[in-house]
C-alpha positions, -999 to 999 in steps of 0.1 A, spaced: 267 8 -173 231 6 -164 217 -17 -138 189 -21 -111 193 -21 -75 184 -55 -61 192 -48 -24 205 -19 1 222 -28 31 240 -3 52 260 18 29 262 -8 1 239 -8 -29 239 -41 -45 230 -35 -83 223 -62 -108 244 -53 -139 238 -80 -167 230 -108 -145 258 -99 -120 253 -84 -86 278 -57 -80 280 -39 -47 283 -2 -53 286 31 -34 266 63 -44 279 97 -51 279 121 -24 257 147 -45 230 119 -49 227 114 -9 220 153 -5 191 152 -28 157 147 -17 148 117 -41 165 89 -23 177 58 -39 155 27 -33 154 -10 -42 142 -15 -77 156 18 -91 175 16 -124 205 35 -121 239 45 -142 270 31 -126 306 40 -132 334 20 -116 311 6 -89 295 41 -79 259 51 -86 261 83 -105 224 86 -115 191 74 -108 170 68 -141 133 78 -142 109 56 -125 76 40 -138 63 35 -104 72 43 -68 59 36 -33 71 57 -4 67 30 21 80 2 16 104 22 -3 106 6 -37 104 16 -73 94 4 -107 70 -26 -96 44 -39 -118 20 -46 -91 16 -48 -53 8 -82 -38 -12 -76 -4 -7 -106 16 -29 -114 45 -34 -144 67 -68 -158 71 -60 -169 105 -29 -166 129 -30 -136 129 -65 -129 124 -76 -112 93 -77 -75 100 -100 -59 72 -91 -24 79 -53 -32 77 -60 -50 43 -80 -19 30 -51 4 40 -26 -16 18 -52 -15 -12 -57 23 -6 -21 29 -8 -16 9 -39 -43 30 -54 -28 62 -42 3 51 -61 -17 39 -94 -3 5 -90 -23 -27 -98 -32 -48 -68 -31 -87 -62 -47 -101 -30 -33 -132 -16 -49 -149 16 -24 -173 30 -26 -200 57 -57 -219 41 -43 -249 57 -57 -236 92 -94 -245 102 -113 -216 84 -150 -209 81 -165 -210 48 -182 -177 56 -149 -159 56 -140 -170 22 -175 -160 9 -171 -125 27 -137 -121 8 -151 -130 -25 -182 -108 -20 -162 -76 -12 -131 -79 -31 -142 -101 -61 -169 -77 -68 -143 -49 -69 -124 -69 -96 -95 -76 -76 -75 -109 -85 -76 -130 -53 -54 -161 -46 -60 -185 -15 -30 -202 -6 -12 -224 19 25 -221 17 30 -250 41 7 -272 22 17 -258 -13 -21 -253 -19 -30 -226 -46 9 -218 -52 5 -229 -89 -23 -204 -96 -5 -177 -74 26 -183 -95 6 -177 -127 -5 -143 -114 30 -131 -108 47 -145 -139 65 -119 -160 63 -90 -133 81 -75 -105 58 -78 -75 60 -62 -43 47 -82 -13 34 -61 14 16 -72 45 17 -74 83 47 -94 99 37 -132 104 12 -134 72 37 -158 54 53 -135 28 88 -153 32 71 -188 35 51 -180 2 85 -171 -15 99 -205 -3 69 -222 -16 72 -206 -51 110 -216 -52 124 -241 -25 158 -232 -35 156 -197 -20 151 -211 17 143 -176 33 142 -176 71 107 -177 88 93 -176 123 60 -186 138 36 -163 150 38 -154 187 7 -171 206 9 -143 233 6 -113 209 -13 -131 180 12 -113 154 44 -122 137 79 -109 142 100 -95 116 121 -118 95 127 -96 67 147 -66 75 151 -48 42 135 -46 7 153 -71 -16 145 -83 -53 145 -120 -53 143 -139 -85 118 -167 -85 124 -180 -122 135 -166 -154 105 -142 -158 93 -135 -122 107 -115 -95 94 -105 -62 104 -78 -38 104 -90 -2 95 -62 21 96 -57 60 61 -64 76 47 -30 90 12 -21 106 12 16 113 4 30 79 -16 63 83 -32 85 57 -20 115 71 -4 126 39 -35 135 16 -65 159 20 -100 146 32 -116 154 -2 -93 131 -20 -99 99 3 -129 87 -17 -106 86 -48 -90 55 -30 -124 35 -28 -138 28 -62 -172 18 -47 -175 52 -31 -158 73 -60 -183 61 -86 -212 79 -69 -191 111 -60 -200 130 -90 -236 129 -84 -233 143 -50 -250 177 -43 -218 193 -34 -184 188 -52 -164 189 -18 -190 162 -1 -172 139 22 -200 114 23 -206 114 60 -237 133 69 -239 158 39 -274 166 24 -278 154 -13 -249 129 -9 -252 102 -35 -230 76 -14 -252 78 15 -283 72 -6 -264 40 -19 -247 31 14 -263 -4 14 -242 -12 -17 -210 -5 0 -197 -30 27 -196 -18 62 -159 -26 68 -149 -7 36 -170 24 47 -157 23 84 -121 23 68 -130 53 47 -142 73 76 -110 63 96 -90 75 67 -109 107 64 -101 115 101 -66 109 95 -65 130 64 -79 160 86 -51 157 108 -28 161 78 -48 190 67 -44 210 99 -7 202 101 -2 217 67 -23 247 73 -5 257 105 28 249 88 21 277 62 22 254 31 -5 270 11 4 258 -24 -26 255 -47 -30 232 -77 -56 209 -93 -30 180 -96 -40 156 -70 -15 129 -74 21 128 -89 42 98 -78 49 101 -41 40 138 -38 6 154 -27 1 191 -31 -22 207 -10 -51 230 -16 -60 254 12 -92 274 10 -94 313 5 -97 335 36 -132 345 24 -143 308 28 -123 299 60 -150 310 82 -175 285 68 -148 258 64 -139 261 103 -176 255 112 -178 226 86 -146 211 102 -157 211 136 -190 195 127 -172 168 108 -147 162 136 -176 155 159 -194 131 135 -161 113 131 -154 110 167 -191 98 171 -186 71 143 -153 58 160 -168 53 193 -198 34 182 
């Protein structure tokens, strides 16, 4: 029989088989494989034992979920304060995995300056993201938000305390997930969701509620590939003088020529991600993993391309220069 994993708790895998949630175990041979079983996986089941993981149409390494149709990045407009860099991290993560994004800005019932709404629309509306402003407490914007979720399996991502569980309760009050208030001392939420779980909102809409996390780093890709995660930067890339331009201080950089057309919070996020990517490149280099390929992205895997020895001297000089520039930008 085939089914979809709705929840993983301890050593039990809860599989939806023809509408019934069946607790299952997993074959030992699957435990030894590198590809772990995650929430959202379609699987073959024989006598309450998972025997095979079926091919995924999408996958996210963190939070570990599979076969989602879109990622819903949930941010609070206030309590905790909106963190644009963290928002850009989630968006870039979805871009890396080639999964569509919906942006939800919650807690609109709090006193919010109109300038914040305008800034969000100016930055992300111009990038053609679907945007929903909601108040889970007062049910404002929930109907529109629900329409954007209809017919899809959506993974909710966001920091703790932004109101993911409250939004699910607002979409379907019968679900009644546990929620907590944001800590006044720390101005951040506490974890109420401990694991990824598919929740059926109605007959056509399902949501994966995920634990909040905030320490996502882009230390798994190469510096030259970071611009791919920013549409407003990537569109200028092919006009740069150098094919490996990092858009920091290079001569003939088309991105820098058009820097006024790029929001400064987005560009600052880009610079920080490049710096993190350099840490990854150094780690891979000294671990000796020198596999070359032109395939940049494939599901959750990133194959690294390292320069040839004859070019290494020039690359070392360039790297030292870029580190200096990135450190300068970070301290300003």
